[in-house]
C-alpha positions in Angstrom: -7.2 12.0 -13.0 -4.5 13.0 -10.4 -5.5 13.7 -7.4 -3.3 15.1 -5.2 -5.2 13.2 -2.0 -2.4 10.7 -3.2 0.6 12.5 -4.3 1.4 13.9 -1.0 1.4 12.7 2.7 3.0 11.9 5.7 4.1 7.9 4.1 4.3 5.4 7.7 7.4 2.9 8.9 7.1 -0.7 10.7 10.6 -1.4 12.2 11.5 -4.1 9.8 12.7 -7.9 11.7 16.1 -9.1 11.2 15.3 -12.7 10.1 13.3 -13.8 7.8 10.9 -17.0 8.3 11.9 -20.2 6.6 8.1 -20.6 6.0 7.6 -17.4 4.9 6.9 -18.1 0.9 4.0 -20.1 2.6 2.7 -19.2 5.4 1.9 -14.8 3.5 2.3 -13.4 -0.1 4.3 -10.6 -1.1 2.9 -6.5 -1.6 5.5 -3.6 -3.0 5.0 -0.4 -2.4 4.6 3.2 0.1 2.8 2.8 3.4 0.8 5.6 4.3 -1.1 6.0 7.5 -3.7 5.1 8.2 -7.0 7.0 10.8 -7.3 3.8 12.6 -3.5 2.1 14.2 -4.6 -1.2 14.0 -4.2 -1.3 9.8 -2.0 0.3 8.0 -2.4 2.2 3.6 -0.2 0.0 1.0 0.1 2.5 -1.8 1.5 -0.1 -4.9 2.4 2.9 -7.2 3.1 5.8 -5.2 4.1 7.9 -8.5 1.4 7.0 -10.4 -2.2 9.3 -9.8 -4.3 6.2 -10.0 -2.8 3.9 -7.9 -4.3 1.3 -5.3 -4.2 1.6 -2.5 -4.5 -1.6 -0.3 -5.5 -1.9 3.8 -3.9 -4.7 5.8 -5.0 -5.9 9.6 -1.0 -4.4 11.4 -1.3 -7.8 13.0 -1.5 -9.7 9.3 1.9 -9.0 8.7 4.0 -11.3 9.5 7.5 -9.3 7.9 8.1 -6.3 5.8 11.4 -5.0 4.1 12.8 -2.6 2.6 13.5 -1.8 -0.9 15.2 0.8 -2.9 13.5 4.1 -2.5 12.2 6.0 -6.0 12.7 10.1 -6.3 10.2 11.9 -8.4 10.9 14.7 -11.4 11.3 17.5 -8.6 13.5 15.6 -5.3 10.9 14.2 -4.3 11.6 10.1 -2.3 9.5 7.6 -1.5 10.0 4.9 0.5 9.2 1.2 -0.2 8.8 -1.8 0.5 7.4 -5.5 0.9 5.3 -6.5 2.8 4.9 -10.8 4.2 0.6 -10.9 5.3 -0.5 -13.9 6.2 -2.2 -15.6 3.7 -6.6 -15.7 4.1 -6.1 -13.3 6.3 -8.7 -9.9 5.2 -7.9 -7.0 3.1 -9.7 -4.4 1.6 -8.5 -2.7 -2.2 -9.3 0.6 -2.8 -8.8 1.9 -6.2 -8.8 6.6 -6.4 -11.8 7.9 -8.8 -14.2 10.8 -8.6 -17.4 11.2 -7.5 -18.3 13.1 -11.1 -17.0 10.4 -13.1 -19.1 7.9 -14.8 -18.2 4.2 -14.4 -18.3 1.9 -16.9 -18.9 -0.9 -14.7 -21.3 0.7 -12.8 -25.0 0.7 -15.7 -27.1 3.6 -14.4 -31.7 2.4 -14.6 
């Protein structure tokens, strides 16, 4: 399944800090991917595998991001470059995990009664 919604678009940028907190491993969990714009300025979307059509998206509150690191960018076959980041998100904070699907597809775990 190829969802064009996830194939193209404006990527989101965070201001990267120069100083990594000493207690980061105890306070946060790392997630890697490409940031996407969210309609709510207090939230960000992180597309885990931007070159895969069925990539998982995570939604995080900006205030729960304790640290961000710029990673090596990746390129598509057509030459488009995708920026990647590692976000360190506060342990225990709420997040939303999303995966794309087409409405007309039947989900194996969903049973119609």
